[in-house]
Structure formats: structure tokens, C-alpha cells
C-alpha positions as YAML, in Angstrom:
chain: A
units: angstrom
residues:
- id: 1
  name: MET
  ca: [45.42, 28.98, -20.80]
- id: 2
  name: THR
  ca: [42.03, 29.58, -19.50]
- id: 3
  name: LYS
  ca: [41.44, 32.71, -17.65]
- id: 4
  name: ILE
  ca: [39.48, 32.74, -14.41]
- id: 5
  name: ALA
  ca: [38.76, 35.87, -12.48]
- id: 6
  name: VAL
  ca: [38.77, 35.36, -8.67]
- id: 7
  name: ASP
  ca: [37.95, 37.46, -6.05]
- id: 8
  name: GLU
  ca: [40.94, 38.37, -4.16]
- id: 9
  name: ASN
  ca: [40.08, 37.20, -0.84]
- id: 10
  name: LEU
  ca: [40.11, 33.81, -2.16]
- id: 11
  name: SER
  ca: [43.66, 33.13, -1.89]
- id: 12
  name: ASN
  ca: [43.36, 29.49, -1.35]
- id: 13
  name: VAL
  ca: [41.42, 28.74, -4.38]
- id: 14
  name: ARG
  ca: [43.60, 31.25, -6.39]
- id: 15
  name: SER
  ca: [46.56, 29.46, -5.48]
- id: 16
  name: LEU
  ca: [44.53, 26.17, -6.16]
- id: 17
  name: LEU
  ca: [43.84, 27.11, -9.76]
- id: 18
  name: THR
  ca: [47.35, 28.55, -10.45]
- id: 19
  name: GLN
  ca: [48.59, 25.31, -9.36]
- id: 20
  name: GLU
  ca: [46.18, 23.42, -11.91]
- id: 21
  name: GLY
  ca: [46.94, 25.63, -15.06]
- id: 22
  name: PHE
  ca: [44.60, 28.29, -14.99]
- id: 23
  name: GLU
  ca: [45.38, 32.00, -15.42]
- id: 24
  name: VAL
  ca: [43.97, 33.67, -12.37]
- id: 25
  name: VAL
  ca: [43.32, 37.37, -12.48]
- id: 26
  name: PRO
  ca: [41.55, 39.76, -10.01]
- id: 27
  name: PRO
  ca: [37.50, 40.43, -11.14]
- id: 28
  name: ALA
  ca: [38.94, 44.16, -12.17]
- id: 29
  name: GLU
  ca: [40.96, 42.44, -14.93]
- id: 30
  name: SER
  ca: [38.55, 39.87, -15.97]
- id: 31
  name: SER
  ca: [37.96, 40.79, -19.75]
- id: 32
  name: GLY
  ca: [37.94, 37.64, -21.73]
- id: 33
  name: ALA
  ca: [37.46, 35.50, -18.59]
- id: 34
  name: SER
  ca: [35.88, 32.00, -18.84]
- id: 35
  name: ALA
  ca: [34.61, 31.58, -15.47]
- id: 36
  name: PHE
  ca: [34.32, 33.95, -12.24]
- id: 37
  name: VAL
  ca: [34.51, 32.84, -8.71]
- id: 38
  name: ILE
  ca: [32.96, 35.01, -6.02]
- id: 39
  name: SER
  ca: [33.26, 34.85, -2.49]
- id: 40
  name: GLY
  ca: [29.44, 35.17, -1.69]
- id: 41
  name: MET
  ca: [30.11, 38.58, 0.15]
- id: 42
  name: GLN
  ca: [28.63, 40.90, -2.83]
- id: 43
  name: GLU
  ca: [25.70, 40.41, -4.68]
- id: 44
  name: ASN
  ca: [26.76, 42.43, -7.88]
- id: 45
  name: LEU
  ca: [30.42, 41.90, -8.78]
- id: 46
  name: LEU
  ca: [31.78, 45.23, -9.65]
- id: 47
  name: GLY
  ca: [28.49, 46.81, -10.38]
- id: 48
  name: ILE
  ca: [27.91, 45.22, -13.43]
- id: 49
  name: GLU
  ca: [24.41, 45.09, -14.70]
- id: 50
  name: ASP
  ca: [24.59, 43.97, -17.96]
- id: 51
  name: ILE
  ca: [26.16, 40.92, -18.96]
- id: 52
  name: THR
  ca: [27.39, 40.75, -22.71]
- id: 53
  name: GLU
  ca: [29.07, 37.41, -22.20]
- id: 54
  name: ALA
  ca: [27.10, 34.39, -20.40]
- id: 55
  name: VAL
  ca: [30.00, 32.85, -18.40]
- id: 56
  name: PRO
  ca: [30.08, 30.73, -15.26]
- id: 57
  name: VAL
  ca: [30.05, 32.02, -11.89]
- id: 58
  name: VAL
  ca: [31.14, 30.13, -8.64]
- id: 59
  name: ASP
  ca: [30.06, 31.02, -5.47]
- id: 60
  name: ALA
  ca: [32.81, 29.59, -3.00]
- id: 61
  name: ARG
  ca: [30.98, 30.27, -0.02]
- id: 62
  name: GLY
  ca: [31.23, 27.27, 1.96]
- id: 63
  name: MET
  ca: [33.24, 25.38, -0.76]
- id: 64
  name: THR
  ca: [36.75, 23.70, -0.22]
- id: 65
  name: PRO
  ca: [39.21, 25.09, -3.02]
- id: 66
  name: GLN
  ca: [39.10, 21.51, -4.10]
- id: 67
  name: GLU
  ca: [35.19, 21.73, -4.65]
- id: 68
  name: VAL
  ca: [35.35, 24.89, -6.50]
- id: 69
  name: LEU
  ca: [37.91, 23.64, -9.19]
- id: 70
  name: SER
  ca: [35.47, 20.20, -9.74]
- id: 71
  name: SER
  ca: [32.68, 22.87, -10.27]
- id: 72
  name: LEU
  ca: [34.57, 25.15, -12.41]
- id: 73
  name: LYS
  ca: [35.75, 21.93, -14.25]
- id: 74
  name: ASP
  ca: [32.44, 20.91, -14.50]
- id: 75
  name: ARG
  ca: [30.93, 24.25, -15.97]
- id: 76
  name: LEU
  ca: [33.93, 24.58, -18.20]
- id: 77
  name: GLY
  ca: [33.44, 20.90, -19.64]
- id: 78
  name: LYS
  ca: [37.10, 20.09, -18.59]
- id: 79
  name: ARG
  ca: [37.49, 16.71, -16.77]
...
């Protein structure tokens, strides 16, 4: 199961990703996550300044949950 870290205030996105079979975790539990979905309300997720793994980050600002899902699938190569 693919782990996706999703901002906690994006409950509609969290629900859709769970229904689609993703393991959804809060950013604080993001170790091993394949991607991040952020709300765009913060510039530096969790204050992390040194990224050790390159994973996709989707800014959900202005997107529907379905658009976020589509973007994630594109970035993760899951169609």
C-alpha cells in the first residue's frame, strides 16, 4: 500500500485517497511516505529544510479531491 502524507485539514482529500487504497498519514508520521499533499497554507512543511528523499509534493490549493488524486497518480506513475 502506498503511503501518502496529507495535511490534516484536507479531510475530503484524505477520505478519497483512503477509498482509493492509499495509506494516508499525517505529516508528522510521514517517514517512508511516497508523496505529500499540502494545503498550501505553509511554505515549509514541518520546518524541514534538508530533504533526504525526493518525493512528489502536491499543493492542493484550489484543487478538487479528484484533481489531487489524478495529480498524485500521474506523479507516482499509477494510472
